[in-house]
N, CA, C and O atoms as a GROMACS GRO file, in nm:
protein
  344
    1MET      N    1   7.108  14.863  18.393
    1MET     CA    2   7.239  14.826  18.298
    1MET      C    3   7.221  14.794  18.201
    1MET      O    4   7.194  14.675  18.188
    2ASN      N    5   7.224  14.871  18.092
    2ASN     CA    6   7.220  14.814  17.926
    2ASN      C    7   7.322  14.804  17.894
    2ASN      O    8   7.423  14.875  17.900
    3ILE      N    9   7.269  14.595  17.810
    3ILE     CA   10   7.368  14.531  17.714
    3ILE      C   11   7.333  14.525  17.613
    3ILE      O   12   7.225  14.577  17.587
    4SER      N   13   7.405  14.460  17.514
    4SER     CA   14   7.449  14.447  17.366
    4SER      C   15   7.408  14.301  17.390
    4SER      O   16   7.432  14.250  17.500
    5VAL      N   17   7.354  14.239  17.302
    5VAL     CA   18   7.314  14.069  17.280
    5VAL      C   19   7.332  14.042  17.118
    5VAL      O   20   7.240  14.041  17.036
    6GLU      N   21   7.452  14.022  17.094
    6GLU     CA   22   7.500  13.908  16.958
    6GLU      C   23   7.512  13.795  16.953
    6GLU      O   24   7.600  13.727  17.006
    7LEU      N   25   7.345  13.731  16.825
    7LEU     CA   26   7.289  13.554  16.885
    7LEU      C   27   7.284  13.503  16.733
    7LEU      O   28   7.192  13.559  16.673
    8THR      N   29   7.345  13.428  16.667
    8THR     CA   30   7.394  13.359  16.645
    8THR      C   31   7.328  13.229  16.674
    8THR      O   32   7.379  13.158  16.761
    9LEU      N   33   7.168  13.167  16.583
    9LEU     CA   34   7.123  13.036  16.623
    9LEU      C   35   7.159  12.926  16.472
    9LEU      O   36   7.110  12.941  16.360
   10THR      N   37   7.201  12.880  16.490
   10THR     CA   38   7.292  12.744  16.393
   10THR      C   39   7.147  12.615  16.401
   10THR      O   40   7.086  12.641  16.504
   11PRO      N   41   7.098  12.526  16.348
   11PRO     CA   42   7.002  12.408  16.328
   11PRO      C   43   7.142  12.354  16.300
   11PRO      O   44   7.233  12.431  16.269
   12LEU      N   45   7.165  12.184  16.313
   12LEU     CA   46   7.267  12.105  16.245
   12LEU      C   47   7.085  12.016  16.182
   12LEU      O   48   7.050  11.903  16.214
   13GLN      N   49   7.057  12.050  16.151
   13GLN     CA   50   6.985  11.983  16.024
   13GLN      C   51   6.972  12.072  15.888
   13GLN      O   52   7.056  12.157  15.857
   14ASP      N   53   6.840  12.039  15.800
   14ASP     CA   54   6.908  11.973  15.683
   14ASP      C   55   6.795  12.121  15.685
   14ASP      O   56   6.808  12.212  15.604
   15ASP      N   57   6.703  12.119  15.779
   15ASP     CA   58   6.554  12.204  15.711
   15ASP      C   59   6.595  12.323  15.831
   15ASP      O   60   6.544  12.340  15.942
   16PHE      N   61   6.679  12.378  15.782
   16PHE     CA   62   6.746  12.466  15.963
   16PHE      C   63   6.642  12.642  15.922
   16PHE      O   64   6.676  12.730  16.000
   17GLU      N   65   6.552  12.681  15.837
   17GLU     CA   66   6.560  12.810  15.816
   17GLU      C   67   6.459  12.849  15.901
   17GLU      O   68   6.487  12.942  15.975
   18PRO      N   69   6.271  12.767  15.916
   18PRO     CA   70   6.168  12.790  15.994
   18PRO      C   71   6.228  12.834  16.118
   18PRO      O   72   6.192  12.938  16.174
   19ALA      N   73   6.321  12.755  16.165
   19ALA     CA   74   6.358  12.783  16.364
   19ALA      C   75   6.441  12.954  16.320
   19ALA      O   76   6.419  13.059  16.381
   20ILE      N   77   6.531  12.938  16.207
   20ILE     CA   78   6.596  13.065  16.277
   20ILE      C   79   6.465  13.217  16.239
   20ILE      O   80   6.428  13.316  16.302
   21ILE      N   81   6.436  13.161  16.115
   21ILE     CA   82   6.326  13.277  16.132
   21ILE      C   83   6.231  13.251  16.251
   21ILE      O   84   6.274  13.302  16.355
   22ASP      N   85   6.164  13.215  16.258
   22ASP     CA   86   6.105  13.189  16.394
   22ASP      C   87   6.160  13.265  16.512
   22ASP      O   88   6.087  13.353  16.556
   23PHE      N   89   6.267  13.247  16.567
   23PHE     CA   90   6.322  13.314  16.660
   23PHE      C   91   6.374  13.455  16.616
   23PHE      O   92   6.407  13.538  16.701
   24ILE      N   93   6.378  13.469  16.536
   24ILE     CA   94   6.360  13.673  16.427
   24ILE      C   95   6.317  13.710  16.487
   24ILE      O   96   6.348  13.798  16.567
   25LYS      N   97   6.174  13.624  16.461
   25LYS     CA   98   6.010  13.719  16.465
   25LYS      C   99   5.971  13.744  16.581
   25LYS      O  100   5.925  13.851  16.620
   26ALA      N  101   5.997  13.588  16.679
   26ALA     CA  102   5.979  13.600  16.868
   26ALA      C  103   6.090  13.727  16.897
   26ALA      O  104   6.052  13.803  16.986
   27LEU      N  105   6.240  13.765  16.829
   27LEU     CA  106   6.232  13.888  16.888
   27LEU      C  107   6.238  14.002  16.814
   27LEU      O  108   6.285  14.105  16.861
   28ARG      N  109   6.188  13.993  16.688
   28ARG     CA  110   6.134  14.137  16.710
   28ARG      C  111   5.994  14.177  16.740
   28ARG      O  112   5.958  14.292  16.712
   29HIS      N  113   5.925  14.103  16.787
   29HIS     CA  114   5.782  14.134  16.865
   29HIS      C  115   5.782  14.161  17.006
   29HIS      O  116   5.682  14.187  17.072
   30SER      N  117   5.911  14.153  17.054
   30SER     CA  118   5.985  14.166  17.215
   30SER      C  119   5.977  14.315  17.255
   30SER      O  120   6.026  14.349  17.363
   31GLY      N  121   5.934  14.382  17.196
   31GLY     CA  122   5.966  14.541  17.218
   31GLY      C  123   6.118  14.590  17.248
   31GLY      O  124   6.159  14.700  17.287
   32LEU      N  125   6.162  14.516  17.228
   32LEU     CA  126   6.333  14.530  17.229
   32LEU      C  127   6.386  14.577  17.070
   32LEU      O  128   6.344  14.553  16.957
   33ILE      N  129   6.531  14.678  17.140
   33ILE     CA  130   6.589  14.746  16.975
   33ILE      C  131   6.667  14.586  16.886
   33ILE      O  132   6.769  14.528  16.923
   34ILE      N  133   6.597  14.557  16.788
   34ILE     CA  134   6.692  14.458  16.746
   34ILE      C  135   6.782  14.491  16.593
   34ILE      O  136   6.712  14.545  16.507
   35LYS      N  137   6.859  14.476  16.572
   35LYS     CA  138   6.913  14.491  16.458
   35LYS      C  139   6.951  14.322  16.377
   35LYS      O  140   6.934  14.227  16.453
   36GLU      N  141   6.990  14.294  16.261
   36GLU     CA  142   6.975  14.230  16.201
   36GLU      C  143   7.068  14.212  16.079
   36GLU      O  144   7.077  14.317  16.014
   37ASN      N  145   7.147  14.100  16.023
   37ASN     CA  146   7.241  14.080  15.947
   37ASN      C  147   7.251  13.901  15.877
   37ASN      O  148   7.221  13.786  15.908
   38PRO      N  149   7.300  13.962  15.790
   38PRO     CA  150   7.312  13.772  15.740
   38PRO      C  151   7.369  13.675  15.806
   38PRO      O  152   7.342  13.566  15.756
   39LEU      N  153   7.453  13.671  15.918
   39LEU     CA  154   7.549  13.602  16.011
   39LEU      C  155   7.473  13.617  16.183
   39LEU      O  156   7.486  13.531  16.271
   40SER      N  157   7.411  13.717  16.196
   40SER     CA  158   7.319  13.701  16.342
   40SER      C  159   7.280  13.845  16.368
   40SER      O  160   7.325  13.947  16.317
   41THR      N  161   7.153  13.822  16.495
   41THR     CA  162   7.096  13.855  16.537
   41THR      C  163   7.184  13.967  16.576
   41THR      O  164   7.293  13.968  16.519
   42GLN      N  165   7.150  14.103  16.700
   42GLN     CA  166   7.167  14.162  16.816
   42GLN      C  167   7.040  14.258  16.884
   42GLN      O  168   6.973  14.346  16.829
   43VAL      N  169   7.034  14.206  17.028
   43VAL     CA  170   6.943  14.250  17.076
   43VAL      C  171   6.958  14.359  17.208
   43VAL      O  172   7.016  14.317  17.309
   44TYR      N  173   6.914  14.478  17.205
   44TYR     CA  174   6.965  14.539  17.285
   44TYR      C  175   6.858  14.639  17.366
   44TYR      O  176   6.756  14.695  17.324
   45GLY      N  177   6.922  14.640  17.503
   45GLY     CA  178   6.831  14.694  17.565
   45GLY      C  179   6.890  14.710  17.744
   45GLY      O  180   7.002  14.756  17.767
   46GLU      N  181   6.794  14.664  17.857
   46GLU     CA  182   6.826  14.658  17.954
   46GLU      C  183   6.824  14.567  18.007
   46GLU      O  184   6.740  14.490  17.963
   47TYR      N  185   6.924  14.503  18.153
   47TYR     CA  186   6.953  14.366  18.105
   47TYR      C  187   6.803  14.303  18.176
   47TYR      O  188   6.761  14.212  18.106
   48ASP      N  189   6.731  14.325  18.275
   48ASP     CA  190   6.618  14.192  18.320
   48ASP      C  191   6.620  14.187  18.213
   48ASP      O  192   6.717  14.125  18.169
   49ARG      N  193   6.540  14.233  18.131
   49ARG     CA  194   6.423  14.302  18.054
   49ARG      C  195   6.488  14.162  17.930
   49ARG      O  196   6.442  14.050  17.907
   50VAL      N  197   6.653  14.257  17.854
   50VAL     CA  198   6.664  14.101  17.768
   50VAL      C  199   6.684  13.991  17.808
   50VAL      O  200   6.634  13.893  17.754
   51MET      N  201   6.773  13.983  17.926
   51MET     CA  202   6.751  13.823  17.961
   51MET      C  203   6.633  13.732  17.970
   51MET      O  204   6.612  13.619  17.926
   52ALA      N  205   6.558  13.818  18.044
   52ALA     CA  206   6.397  13.785  18.073
   52ALA      C  207   6.385  13.711  17.893
   52ALA      O  208   6.414  13.597  17.857
   53VAL      N  209   6.346  13.793  17.834
   53VAL     CA  210   6.267  13.749  17.664
   53VAL      C  211   6.384  13.637  17.638
   53VAL      O  212   6.353  13.520  17.614
   54LEU      N  213   6.504  13.676  17.643
   54LEU     CA  214   6.624  13.516  17.587
   54LEU      C  215   6.622  13.420  17.683
   54LEU      O  216   6.698  13.323  17.687
   55GLN      N  217   6.519  13.450  17.777
   55GLN     CA  218   6.498  13.313  17.821
   55GLN      C  219   6.433  13.244  17.766
   55GLN      O  220   6.490  13.160  17.696
   56LYS      N  221   6.316  13.243  17.770
   56LYS     CA  222   6.186  13.249  17.701
   56LYS      C  223   6.214  13.205  17.581
   56LYS      O  224   6.251  13.088  17.584
   57GLU      N  225   6.209  13.273  17.430
   57GLU     CA  226   6.290  13.253  17.327
   57GLU      C  227   6.358  13.218  17.297
   57GLU      O  228   6.351  13.192  17.176
   58MET      N  229   6.477  13.182  17.363
   58MET     CA  230   6.647  13.034  17.345
   58MET      C  231   6.535  12.960  17.359
   58MET      O  232   6.483  12.914  17.257
   59LYS      N  233   6.480  12.935  17.479
   59LYS     CA  234   6.464  12.790  17.500
   59LYS      C  235   6.422  12.766  17.385
   59LYS      O  236   6.474  12.689  17.304
   60ILE      N  237   6.302  12.844  17.366
   60ILE     CA  238   6.169  12.798  17.266
   60ILE      C  239   6.250  12.769  17.120
   60ILE      O  240   6.212  12.682  17.041
   61ALA      N  241   6.343  12.838  17.102
   61ALA     CA  242   6.449  12.777  16.975
   61ALA      C  243   6.500  12.658  16.997
   61ALA      O  244   6.454  12.585  16.909
   62LEU      N  245   6.551  12.613  17.050
   62LEU     CA  246   6.628  12.512  17.102
   62LEU      C  247   6.572  12.390  17.078
   62LEU      O  248   6.614  12.293  17.014
   63GLU      N  249   6.415  12.417  17.174
   63GLU     CA  250   6.306  12.278  17.143
   63GLU      C  251   6.273  12.281  17.005
   63GLU      O  252   6.258  12.165  16.966
   64SER      N  253   6.254  12.364  16.912
   64SER     CA  254   6.238  12.329  16.765
   64SER      C  255   6.320  12.286  16.720
   64SER      O  256   6.266  12.216  16.634
   65VAL      N  257   6.446  12.268  16.707
   65VAL     CA  258   6.556  12.190  16.695
   65VAL      C  259   6.586  12.100  16.727
   65VAL      O  260   6.610  12.095  16.848
   66GLU      N  261   6.609  11.926  16.619
   66GLU     CA  262   6.686  11.876  16.696
   66GLU      C  263   6.776  11.853  16.748
   66GLU      O  264   6.794  11.806  16.861
   67ARG      N  265   6.852  11.887  16.663
   67ARG     CA  266   6.996  11.963  16.758
   67ARG      C  267   7.067  12.100  16.684
   67ARG      O  268   7.018  12.117  16.573
   68GLY      N  269   7.117  12.149  16.702
   68GLY     CA  270   7.112  12.334  16.719
   68GLY      C  271   7.258  12.379  16.799
   68GLY      O  272   7.289  12.341  16.912
   69LEU      N  273   7.335  12.462  16.716
   69LEU     CA  274   7.426  12.512  16.864
   69LEU      C  275   7.325  12.715  16.858
   69LEU      O  276   7.242  12.749  16.773
   70LEU      N  277   7.368  12.785  16.953
   70LEU     CA  278   7.359  12.894  16.935
   70LEU      C  279   7.448  12.961  17.043
   70LEU      O  280   7.470  12.925  17.158
   71TYR      N  281   7.500  13.085  16.963
   71TYR     CA  282   7.624  13.082  17.003
   71TYR      C  283   7.588  13.225  17.070
   71TYR      O  284   7.502  13.268  16.993
   72ILE      N  285   7.604  13.304  17.153
   72ILE     CA  286   7.558  13.453  17.256
   72ILE      C  287   7.710  13.479  17.306
   72ILE      O  288   7.790  13.414  17.373
   73LYS      N  289   7.714  13.654  17.215
   73LYS     CA  290   7.721  13.746  17.305
   73LYS      C  291   7.697  13.900  17.349
   73LYS      O  292   7.632  13.996  17.306
   74ILE      N  293   7.803  13.868  17.484
   74ILE     CA  294   7.662  14.004  17.556
   74ILE      C  295   7.811  14.144  17.639
   74ILE      O  296   7.914  14.122  17.703
   75VAL      N  297   7.769  14.228  17.609
   75VAL     CA  298   7.842  14.328  17.581
   75VAL      C  299   7.756  14.392  17.669
   75VAL      O  300   7.635  14.371  17.676
   76LYS      N  301   7.866  14.527  17.784
   76LYS     CA  302   7.774  14.546  17.860
   76LYS      C  303   7.816  14.707  17.840
   76LYS      O  304   7.908  14.783  17.870
   77SER      N  305   7.670  14.708  17.764
   77SER     CA  306   7.668  14.879  17.670
   77SER      C  307   7.594  14.872  17.582
   77SER      O  308   7.581  14.761  17.530
   78ASP      N  309   7.530  14.964  17.538
   78ASP     CA  310   7.411  14.936  17.440
   78ASP      C  311   7.465  15.022  17.362
   78ASP      O  312   7.478  15.144  17.372
   79ARG      N  313   7.500  14.938  17.273
   79ARG     CA  314   7.659  14.942  17.115
   79ARG      C  315   7.534  15.006  16.988
   79ARG      O  316   7.586  15.027  16.878
   80SER      N  317   7.385  15.034  16.996
   80SER     CA  318   7.262  15.049  16.947
   80SER      C  319   7.292  15.104  16.828
   80SER      O  320   7.269  15.070  16.712
   81ASP      N  321   7.361  15.215  16.889
   81ASP     CA  322   7.373  15.387  16.779
   81ASP      C  323   7.587  15.347  16.716
   81ASP      O  324   7.635  15.424  16.632
   82TYR      N  325   7.671  15.236  16.769
   82TYR     CA  326   7.692  15.225  16.663
   82TYR      C  327   7.808  15.255  16.529
   82TYR      O  328   7.891  15.166  16.510
   83GLU      N  329   7.811  15.330  16.474
   83GLU     CA  330   7.839  15.397  16.329
   83GLU      C  331   8.006  15.348  16.342
   83GLU      O  332   8.068  15.368  16.446
   84PRO      N  333   8.063  15.289  16.234
   84PRO     CA  334   8.154  15.243  16.131
   84PRO      C  335   8.266  15.388  16.175
   84PRO      O  336   8.196  15.474  16.230
   85HIS      N  337   8.389  15.425  16.166
   85HIS     CA  338   8.466  15.559  16.188
   85HIS      C  339   8.534  15.501  16.033
   85HIS      O  340   8.616  15.558  15.961
   86PHE      N  341   8.494  15.423  16.022
   86PHE     CA  342   8.614  15.436  15.873
   86PHE      C  343   8.540  15.415  15.756
   86PHE      O  344   8.596  15.418  15.647
   0.00000   0.00000   0.00000
């Protein structure tokens, strides 16, 4: 089963950028399809593979900040080829 995941890491501290950058770089090196925009990062792939990567990388990201939020949305389908119709 393929899934699409949207992630937003929000460290609640002044020096927030390094944690976000490290998280995105780790996802880029995962071998999964990764797309980024200014507000979130999307991850696409087979459910078990995506969730294994996210389980590891989300823990590392959350451990790297004193306080933070990590928003996650999961869609049951591969939406990596989505293009707006307007």
